[in-house]
N, C-alpha and C positions, 0 to 999 in steps of 0.2 A: 504494500500500500504506500502510495506517495502522497503525503499530506498536502504538498504544494498543488497537486492536480485537483484535489478536493477543494482547496481554497479558491483556485482559479475558476472553478465551476460557479462560485457564488460572488466572487469579487473580481471585477474587471481589473486587469493589470494596470490600466491607466487611471484608475480611480484614486481618490485621496486615501481611502481606507486601506487599500491593498498594501502599500509599503509600510503603513503604520502597524497593521496586523502582522505582517511578515517579520519586520524588525523586532517588534516586541516579543513575538513568539520565539524567534531565534535566540534572543537573550535568555528567555525563560528556559528554553530547551538546553542551551549550553550550560547554564547553571545547574539545572536538574541532572543532566548527564554527568557533569563533573562531580557533583555530590554523590550520585549513585556509584560511580566508579571508585570514589574515595571510601565507600562503605561496603566492601564485598560481603561483610558479615550479615548485611540486611537482605541479601539475595534479591536485589531489585532487577526487574526486567528492563534493561537499559534500552533496547530497541523500541519497546512499547513507550517508555518514558519520552524518548525523543519524538516519536510520532504524536503522542497525545499532547505533549507540550506545544507542538506546532498547531494543534487544532483546538486548544482549550478555549480560545476566545472567538471561534468562528461564528458564534451567534450574535456578535455585536452588530452585524449588518442589519438586523431586524429592529434595532433600537434607535431612539432619537438621541444622537450624539453628534451634532453637526461639526463640532471642533475636530472630530476624527473621521469625518466624511460618511457618517451613518445617518440616514434619514428615514428610519422606520418609525413605527408608531408606539413602540413600547419603551418604558423607562430602561436606562442602561443596566440597572441591577438585574433585569430579566435575561441578560445575554447568556447566562450560564444554562438555564433550562431551555432556552430557545436553541442554543447550539446543541444541546443534548437531543432535542427533538430532531434536528437536522441530521445529526450523525446516526441516530437510530434509523431514520429513513434511508440513510446510505448503507445500512447494515454494519455499523461499527458500534455495537452496544457497550463494549468496555471503554472505548474512547468517549462515548456519550456520557458515561458516568463521571469522567474527569471534568467535562464541561459543566455538568450539573453541580458538582461538588466543590468547585474551586473558588467560589465567591467568598471574599473575606477569608476566614479560616473554616468555611463551611457554614451553612445555614440550618439551624434547628427549626423545628416547627414553631417554637416560641419566637425565634428571630423573625420568621416569615410573617407570623401574626402581627408582630410589632411593626415591621416595615410596611405592611398593608399596601402593596403595589401590584397585586394581581398575580403573584408568584404561586404556583400550585402548592398546596399545603401538604408537603411530605418532607421527610428528613433528607437534607441535602448536605450532609457532612461527609468529608472524605473518610473512607474506610481502609482501602488497601494501602500498602506502603507507597505504591506508585502514585496513587491519588494524593496522598499526604505530601509527598515530595514535590509534585508539580504545584500544588496549592501553595506550599511554602516558598518555592522558587519564584512564583509569580509575584509575591509580595515585594520583591526587591526591585521591580521595574514598573514604571508607569508609562502610559502611552503619551502623556503630555510632556515628558522629559526623556525622550529616547536616548538610550545609551548610558544614562546616569543611574548607577546602582545606589539604592537607598541603604542607609546604615540600619543595623538592627535596632538601635535606639529610636531612630525616626519612625520605623515601622511600628514598634511598640507604642510609641506616643500616638500615632494616628489611629491605632486600634482601640485605644482607651475609650473613645467616645461610643464604641459599639458594645462595650461591656468587658468586665474583667475575664469572663470565660474565654473570650477571643485572645486576649493577651496571654492567658495561661496556656492555651493550646499552642500559640506561636512560640512561647518560651520552651515548651516541651519539644517542639520541632527543632529549635535551636540546639537543645541538648542532644537530640538524636542525629541531626544531619550536619551540624557544624563541627 
């Protein structure tokens, strides 16, 4: 499976969103692969991590985020489950779970109820080690500042507003992956 070919199916190469998605996803994939290789004791499926990292944000095209070239009708926070729906339709169910479970440090049913943005009411927290690693790696890069890696402290600080449970999960991942 070539993630770039799947992306090209939904993102014209000359669109604003295409290079933003590709550049961000490549940074996340490189970080996740590096961390996976650094931890052979965790038995991480490295090829899957690379593929799924490249596809984790594919659903952003369906959201309204004009600053990154997305003109859909859904709030950006919905991009995870929308990407999951897309990848299920493409017959990539494991990759779809990464999309669905990577927002923040994952979304619990209580988080979704609190957000109240039309996200399906189901547990969307990363379970597999690969899902956790990709979710963790994604926190280090934003689409608005391409190529700039955030510090652990900056990430922790930005998560505080979403609840201490997100900070605790991120801290546990720091212990596991760094």
